[in-house]
Steps between C-alpha positions, in 0.01 A plus 500: 500500500350185343307423184187524713587861586524577124157346454370702796619834351385423145158427645495825694590704195259318277206540727543837666545856378718766673210611719466147640852452627646657814841607352362733231651857517391784280828678563810311632613818690761350734661287227526801274647714775772239581584469132523877460720524814762281332541753220508245215553585137229437251699204368523339841396129491200459735331172579169468682486169685152350525375811314192324357268763361629771737498856362860565602608424145250756360652776716856402421430507124327840535817630679709395202671186635612287210616168655218354704439132568196360677514149647215295637410139559162558324500530124139625519602795723758613247249452219260742681779755539587471130140560396477805732815649357422433135788610274712600798526134605750449218748719691493261793676160556242253644624188689274218626685331783490399862755727672670210669563341159588820319834495317573852371675544174609854593555716811271775636575845642177499702318193627154581623282246690174608658328205667682201349764445768256445779360196318830325546442323829783242509870548550565318162276740307664804658848359433416458130357854480812645668735314273330638193478850643867516591598370155281726291466831677756769407407768750158542660232279650148592624299252702149541624349243732220482752611654832439335841170688493411363160260207430577137570423383150462646151288345229446192717873429529725510801743794513798602711471838682805714576614794704791726391758302694394167360483616143836672520645183648371293212692721251809573706718258307530707185302815566513804725174664608444856385166554673173333591145641520171353603177594325134400491370366182124555446354196315221534244280349773563785739715306732855598609821305469816619669817464285869532569713634215879496515751631251849347483824555322718211380819465696822566314713192473 
């Protein structure tokens, strides 16, 4: 992503509330189900890539998870999440970064990415993402992208759509697929977006 992309997302989060953006979810059901299926301890280190002001962090805190990190290219999105969480925000590590430029200072037991990966439309961007993922994930990876039945663009930006075979192929060098599911996301505008979610386990070296 470029500096222009950062400006794009900062503008989105400064000018729109959750009811005005398509990705808003009241309950991130599939993400929570995947995380639960991994059987993590409450001390598991979980990072939400492109988490913005998603409510996944709220649910993870309520479930007693103690090591949560939320990363987003937009500082404004994280600011909104902090305001919503109030005192609880102090229990979370917040990182403002473009995922393709992210240099983790630690490793993570669970890497969750709902709707960031599909914004990477060039081979170079995907290569950078994969390098960081392979280096910083201890065990599990969850990726949610638009399926082949999903929209062509999101928030005015080009995206890359995937089917199960293609998404699995992108992650084959480092990760083994556990399972994939497709699901319709109902936007605040009453439209439907079809998503593909895949869970992976890091390959043992």
